[in-house]
C-alpha positions in Angstrom: 118.4 105.4 82.3 115.3 105.7 80.2 115.9 102.3 78.5 116.3 100.7 82.0 113.0 102.2 83.1 111.3 100.7 80.1 112.4 97.2 81.1 112.6 97.2 85.0 110.8 98.4 88.1 112.9 100.1 90.7 111.6 100.5 94.2 111.3 103.8 95.9 107.7 105.2 95.5 104.6 103.4 96.5 101.6 103.1 94.1 98.1 104.0 95.3 97.5 100.5 96.7 100.7 100.6 98.8 101.5 97.1 97.6 104.3 97.9 95.1 107.1 100.4 95.0 108.4 102.3 92.0 110.7 105.2 91.2 109.1 108.2 89.6 109.6 107.3 85.9 108.6 103.6 86.5 105.4 104.9 88.2 104.5 106.9 85.0 105.2 103.8 82.9 102.9 101.7 85.1 100.2 104.2 84.4 100.9 104.3 80.7 103.3 101.6 79.4 103.2 103.2 75.9 105.0 106.4 77.0 107.8 107.1 74.5 111.4 108.0 75.4 110.6 111.6 74.4 107.6 111.7 76.8 109.6 110.3 79.7 112.4 112.8 79.0 109.9 115.7 79.0 108.4 114.4 82.3 111.9 114.3 83.9 112.8 117.8 82.6 109.5 119.1 83.8 110.3 118.0 87.3 113.8 119.5 87.2 112.8 122.8 85.6 109.5 123.4 87.5 111.3 122.9 90.8 114.2 125.3 90.0 112.7 128.8 89.9 109.9 128.0 92.4 112.3 126.7 95.0 114.8 129.6 94.3 112.1 132.1 95.0 110.9 130.2 98.1 114.4 130.5 99.6 114.8 134.1 98.5 111.5 135.3 100.1 112.3 133.3 103.2 115.6 135.1 103.6 113.9 138.4 102.9 111.5 137.8 105.8 114.2 136.6 108.1 116.4 139.6 107.3 113.7 142.0 108.5 114.1 143.5 112.0 110.6 142.6 113.0 111.5 138.9 112.5 114.7 138.8 114.5 113.1 136.5 117.1 112.1 134.0 114.3 115.6 134.0 112.9 117.1 133.3 116.3 114.6 130.4 116.9 115.8 128.9 113.7 119.4 129.1 114.7 118.4 127.6 118.1 116.6 124.7 116.4 119.6 123.9 114.3 122.1 124.3 117.1 120.1 121.9 119.3 120.2 119.3 116.6 123.9 119.7 116.1 124.6 119.6 119.9 122.6 116.4 120.3 123.9 114.5 117.2 127.4 113.7 116.3 126.5 112.7 112.7 125.4 115.2 110.0 121.6 115.5 109.4 120.2 112.7 107.2 117.4 112.7 104.7 115.0 111.3 107.3 116.0 114.2 109.7 115.0 116.7 107.0 111.8 115.0 106.1 110.4 114.6 109.6 112.4 117.1 111.6 113.2 120.8 111.8 109.6 121.6 112.1 110.2 125.3 113.0 112.3 125.7 109.9 109.5 124.0 107.9 107.0 126.4 109.4 109.2 129.4 108.4 109.3 128.1 104.8 105.5 127.5 104.8 105.0 131.1 106.0 107.2 132.3 103.2 105.0 130.4 100.7 101.8 131.7 102.3 102.8 135.3 102.1 105.0 135.1 99.0 103.8 132.1 96.9 106.3 131.2 94.1 103.4 131.0 91.7 101.1 133.9 92.7 98.3 133.2 90.2 97.0 129.9 88.8 95.0 129.9 85.6 92.6 127.2 84.3 90.4 126.7 81.3 86.9 125.4 82.2 86.1 122.1 80.5 82.4 122.0 81.5 79.8 124.1 83.2 80.3 124.3 87.0 77.6 125.5 89.4 79.2 127.3 92.4 77.7 127.1 96.0 77.1 130.9 96.0 74.1 132.7 94.8 73.5 136.0 93.0 71.0 138.7 94.0 68.2 136.7 92.3 69.0 133.5 94.3 70.6 131.7 91.4 73.9 129.9 91.7 76.8 131.5 90.0 78.0 129.3 87.1 81.4 129.1 85.5 80.7 128.3 81.8 82.5 125.8 79.7 85.2 127.7 77.8 85.7 130.3 80.5 89.2 131.2 81.7 89.5 131.3 85.5 92.2 132.6 87.7 92.8 131.8 91.4 95.5 133.6 93.5 97.4 131.9 96.3 98.9 135.4 96.9 95.5 136.8 97.7 94.2 133.8 99.7 97.5 133.7 101.7 96.8 137.2 102.9 93.0 136.8 103.6 92.2 137.4 107.3 89.0 135.4 106.9 91.2 132.3 106.4 94.2 133.1 108.6 92.9 135.5 111.2 93.7 139.0 112.3 97.4 138.3 112.4 97.5 137.3 108.7 100.4 139.6 107.8 102.6 138.4 110.7 105.3 135.9 109.9 104.5 133.1 112.3 106.1 129.7 111.8 104.1 128.5 114.8 101.0 128.3 112.6 102.5 125.1 111.1 103.6 123.3 114.3 100.8 120.7 114.2 101.5 118.9 110.9 104.1 121.1 109.1 103.4 121.6 105.5 100.2 119.6 105.8 98.7 121.7 108.7 96.1 123.4 106.5 93.9 122.0 103.8 94.8 122.6 100.2 92.0 125.1 99.7 93.3 127.4 102.4 97.0 126.9 101.5 97.0 126.5 97.7 100.7 127.4 97.0 101.1 123.8 95.7 97.8 123.9 93.7 94.8 121.7 94.5 93.9 118.0 93.8 93.8 116.5 91.2 96.5 118.9 90.1 98.4 119.0 93.4 102.1 119.6 92.8 103.9 116.2 92.6 107.0 117.7 93.9 105.4 119.2 97.1 107.3 117.2 99.7 110.5 117.1 97.6 110.5 120.9 97.3 110.0 121.4 101.0 112.8 118.9 101.9 115.1 120.4 99.3 114.5 123.9 100.8 115.0 122.6 104.4 118.4 121.1 103.4 119.6 124.4 101.8 118.4 126.5 104.7 119.9 124.2 107.3 123.4 124.5 105.7 123.0 128.2 105.0 122.0 128.9 108.6 124.7 126.6 109.9 127.4 128.5 108.2 126.3 132.1 108.0 124.8 135.0 109.9 123.1 137.6 107.7 121.3 140.9 107.7 119.5 143.0 105.1 121.2 145.8 103.1 119.0 148.7 104.2 119.7 150.8 101.1 118.4 148.1 98.7 114.7 148.0 98.5 113.0 144.8 97.5 110.2 145.1 94.9 108.1 142.5 93.1 108.4 141.8 89.4 105.1 140.4 88.2 105.0 137.3 86.0 104.4 133.5 86.2 106.9 133.4 89.1 106.9 135.9 92.0 110.3 137.3 91.3 112.2 140.2 93.0 112.7 143.0 90.5 116.4 143.7 91.4 117.1 140.7 93.6 117.7 140.5 97.3 120.8 142.1 98.8 122.0 140.8 102.2 125.3 141.1 104.1 126.8 137.7 105.0 129.1 136.9 107.8 130.6 133.5 107.9 130.4 132.1 111.3 133.7 132.3 113.1 135.0 134.9 110.7 134.6 138.6 110.3 132.3 139.8 107.4 
């Protein structure tokens, strides 16, 4: 595959001009034709690995929220959305259906990322002095100095009532009804980082999660195991310390 990419241009992703199309590896080669096989391999592995644990935890925290008694109405609305689609379509859902449809499901996944971001803290090394638009008690702008290490926290900003309002801790997929995952600017919703370091797999991750949730909700009912408390294990990924225990009932069968 890598050898083919070095000698051909496949057509799936548009470049910045919109005039030409490329697949992902070909787009990297267009940017830098001197990339080695090892570099292309590392790029491909980075996409695969980076999207594994983050999507796993997105799905886990979404199921956690939906298994809570206070969110029973949300879970029912998700079942209703999927049932409406299946009642109105003889064919199985397509890629296009998942990308542009199931907006309430997309909102539920976005709410999960807002409250439980897969990457709770983002670290950066400052490459140059940066003057911030905020002043100290002497009227001078705060400055981040070259060489400083900075941390931002999507976990904190996702729970900030100055950004999200007084209902910040409520699980409300309706927040995202306007434009789905793009309803809020990247500074308010930074679970996928911020340009120019915005996650390249943002749309893919959301589509992948919607596909999984669609099939899961189509085939199963579920509820939380009340005796199993969920706690956070800190780290680069917002993991659950002992996992998530739920009781599954396959639709049409007894549990």
